[in-house]
N, C-alpha and C positions, 0 to 999 in steps of 0.2 A: 860331897856338897849336895848331891841329890838327895843322899837321906837326910840330911838337916833341913834341908830345903822344904821337905814333905811336911815335917812338924814345926818349923820356924818360919815359914815363908820368906826365905832368902832368896836372892836374885840369882839368876844365871850367871855363869861365868862366862864372859863376853871379852874379846881380846879388842885391843884398841880400835883395829879395824873394823870389828863387827859393831861396836857401839857407835863409832863414826858413821857407818853406813845407816845404823836405824834413826840417826838423828837427822839424815838429810832425807831420808825416803818418809820419815813421820815427824817431819817438820811441823805440820799443824796439829799434831797431837801434844797438849799440853802436859807436862810432868812437873813435880816439884824439883825446884832447882838444885837441893840436897841430893836428889836421886840421880840426876845428871851429873854432877860434881864426884858422886862416888862411883859411878859406873866408868867415868872418865879416868879417873886415877887407877881405878881395880884394871881397866884395860890397858892401859900403859904398863904396869906391874907385869901383868900377865904375858903381853907380847913380849915384854925383856925373858921374862923364864922361857916364853915359847922359843925362841931363839936359841937359846943354851939346851933346852931339852930336845929339840929337833936337829940343831946342829951337827953332833956327833953320831947320830941316829943312822943305823945302816938302810939300806934300800936293798928289797928283795932280789935276788940273783937271777931267777926265773919266772915266769909268767905267773899273773896270780890264777889260782884257780877259787871261783866265787860262786856263792850260792845265795841268791837272794830271796827272800821270803817277802811277796808282795800279798796285796788285798786290802780293802778298805778298815778304815779304823774298825774295832770291835770286833773283827771277823774270827778271830783265834788266831792271829799272826805271833803273839808271844807263846799261846803253846806251843805251836809248831815250830819257833825258832827253839825253845829250849828243850823239845825232844829230838831235835837235829844237833844241839850242841852236846846231847848226850855221848855222841861218838868222839872218842879219845882223838881222832884226826881232827875234829873241827877245831877252826879257829875263831873267836868271836870278840868283838869290842864289849868289854865289862861295863857295867854303870859306872863304875869310877873313871873308867877311861871317857865315855862319853859325856860326863858332867863336867870332868876336869880335862879336856881335851890338850889344853896347851903345855901341861906338865906330865901327863902320864908315861912317855916313853922312860922317864927316869925317877917316878916315884910309884908307879903304880905296884911293883913289884914287894916293894916294903908296907904300903899301905894295906893291900890285901893280905900280907901275910899276918898284920896286926888286925885288921877289922873285917876281911873279906867275907867270913861268913855270918857278920851283925846283920839282921833282917828286919825290914819295916813292911807294913801294909802299903800298896799303891794306892794314892788319893781317889781313883776311880772305881776300885773293886775292892776285894780280899786279896787280891794275890801276892804273894811273898815275892819280896826281892832283898838282893843284898848289894854291896860293892862288887862283888865278884858273879854277879848274875849277867847272862847276857842282857844287852840292851840295845836301844833303838839308836842308832848313828847318825840320825838328823839332830840329837840335839847337839853333838859334837859340831856336827857343819854350821849350826847356828852360833855357837860359841867361837869358832874359828872365822868368822865373817861370811859365809856364804850364803847368798840370797836363801831363804827357808820360808815355807810355810809357817813353820813356828813362831816367825816374827808376831804372828798373829795371837800366840798367847801372853806377848807383852803389850800388845795394842787390838785387844780385841772390838774394839769399835769398827776398825777398818780391816777384820778378819781378812774380808775379800782381797783386800790389798797384799797381804801376806799369800794367801793362795794361789795368786796370779803368776809367783814366781815358783810355783812347783816344778814345772818342766824348764829345766836350763835352755831347751832349745827354744824357748819361746822368747829367751832373753837376748837384749844386744850382744853382738861379738864379742867385747870384753868383756861382760858380765858372765857369759857362759865361759870364757876361758879361766874366769877367778876361780867360779864353782868348780871346773875339772880340776883346777891344780889343788884347791884345797880338799877336794874328797879324794883324789889322788894321794895325796901326802897324808892324811888321816889313816888310808887305808893301807897304806903301804907300813906306817908304823905299829900297825894292828899284825900285819902279816909276818914282820920279822919276830915277832915273840914264838911263833912256832913253824920254822921253817918248813916247808912241804906240806904244811896244812892245809886243809880247804876253809876259806874264810866265810863264815855264815853270816850274813847281813838280813836284819830285818827292819823294815820300815814302810808304812803305808804311804808315804811320801815317793818312794822308789815306784810304787805303782804308774806314776805320772812320767817316769823317765825310763821305760824299759827300753824305748828306740834307742836313747843315747848310752844307756849302760850295756845294750848289745854292741854298739858300736866300740867303745872303751874297753869291754872285756868279751871278744866276741865267742868266746867257749864258755861264759856265763850261764849257769842254769836258774830257771825261775821256778818259784814253787808258788803258784796261785791260791789261796784259799779263800772261799766265798761263804756266806752264811745268809739265813732268811732275813731279807731287808727290812723286815717289822722290827726282829730283835737288835738289827744292826741299826737302825735308826736310834730307838730307844736310849742304847749304850752309848753310842756316840754322842748324842745330845748330852747327856750325862758327864761323860768324858769332858767335853768343852767347858761346860759350865764349871766342873771343878777343876780344872788345869788353868782357866782364865782366871777362876777364883783366886788361886794360888799364886800366880805370878804378873797378873797384869799391874801395868803403870799407870793405867789410865780406868774410866768407867768400865762397866761392863755393857756388853750391847742386850737390848731388850730381848725377849723370848722367840717373838716373831722373826727378828731379824737373823737371830741363830739358827731357827729353824730353817729358814729360807736357804741359808747360805750351807748348812748340812745337806740339804736336798742339791744345792747344785754341784757340791763337791762331786757327790758319787756320779753323777751326770757326766762330769768332767773328766773324772778319772777313768771311767768306762769308754770315753772317746778315744784317750790316748792308748788305752790296753788295745782296742780294735784295730787301732792305726799300727801298733807294734809285735801284737801275739802272732798274726798269721805269718810273720817273716822270721819267727824263732824254728829252728830244727825241733823236730819232735821230741828227742831227747834230750833239748834243752829246757822243756817246759810240761809241767804239770799242773792240772787242776786238782783240788782237794775241797770238800765240803766239811765246813765245821762241825755238821751232825754226825757224819761219819767218824772223822778223827776221833771223835769224844766216844762213840758209841763203839766201835771197832777200832782203836788206835793202832794194833800193833799190826792189823792187816792192810790199814792206810799206810804206817810207815814203810813196811815191804814193799807196797806198790809204788811208793815214791823210789824207794833204793832201786826198783827193777827199773821203772821208767827212765830214771836219769842215769842210768847204768852206773848207779854208787856200788861200791862192793863191799862184801865182809859184813851183812847185814845181821847174819848168826853170829856174829861177835859183839856187834853191838846192842842186840835183843834183851841179853840179859840188864844191861844199863837201862835201855827205855823201860823195861817190867819194872825195875827197882822206883824210877822215877815216879811211874804211874800209882805203885803203891804208896809212894810217900804222900802223893796229892790225890788220893782217892777220894777224900772227903772236902776238897775244894766245891763252894758251893758258889755258883755263877747268880750275879746279879739280876734281879726280876724287877720289870716296869709294868706298870698300867699304860694303855694308849688308849685314848677314847676313839668312839668309832668313827666320828668326824674325821679326826686327825689320820686313823688308818686308812680311810678313802683318800685323803689327800695325798699321803704317801704314796699309796698304790698308782693314782692316776700319775704323780711323777715319775715313779720308777718302774712303772708297767713293764717295760721293756727290759728291766733289770731283773724282775720277778721271772719274766720269760724265758730270759736268756739262759739265766742258772736253774730254772726248772723248779720253782718255788710257786706254790698256789697263792691264790688271792685271798687276802686277812678275810675272816668271817666279820661280819655276814655279806662282805661282797663277794665271797666263794660260793 
């Protein structure tokens, strides 16, 4: 679904509970009646298939070993995720699984055998993805009916409403239990595809949930990637514009509103991290700078393996080097930012610049 949606603007696959919840939470947002009917009928059908797909599925026999890649959007989480997934021990949700979460337990194997290597470019940059690529599990949570910030892609005029549910600990207890049940169910079905493997998940939204995730999976490891805030702002603003244009069911927000939301999101994200990271054990958390990961990727990956006490880096090294060689010509997006906008970003995010050791943008510096 994701590959076709990039080019044809096809809706997300939402089960009946997901669509019902969205229509309740966003009842004040007007959408075409035909869109409502399409999603209602599609949701009923997908929920029926979901019961079939998940019914006979196995549950992992042992505690899950999970690695979470966290960090703000456009900080390099995808690159880090893909490097980690070069390890043959890594297990990860694919693009197909994340965009078709209701049916992937019984359909993924056949689909990937037939179409798994067909690649397209992501809408926000030139990075190549396929149905078999590692993907962000937040899309699956949205499709299965969990409260998710990505509701904002559908209703971008009230993006703040979606961001307010980023951390399930902030939700009423019943909604928190729903989120945990959906997340655990999806993760279990990913895990059983490779028994004994390490499940590697990547989503900037998990940055808001470190405290909850560490309670659910006490031995979970967290790899936190950071990047120059000016680069992050430019790229994140472009990402939200591209994805909202692709998936929105309502009008798009104006540029000023979106800018304010992007600024607020990182402030909230850092508050959540500050409340959670200090309680993590040293061997369960490592921070990476995007600039160092891209200039000396092998050394940084080895440091990650050493810090988190992952084993056999020497056996993974040739696979990482092969991935790097294949993607050696990838070019990052470049955006120009007016001096007055750079000043606004620095004032709002000054503590983030200082926390991660990034200089003030010129001419401020």
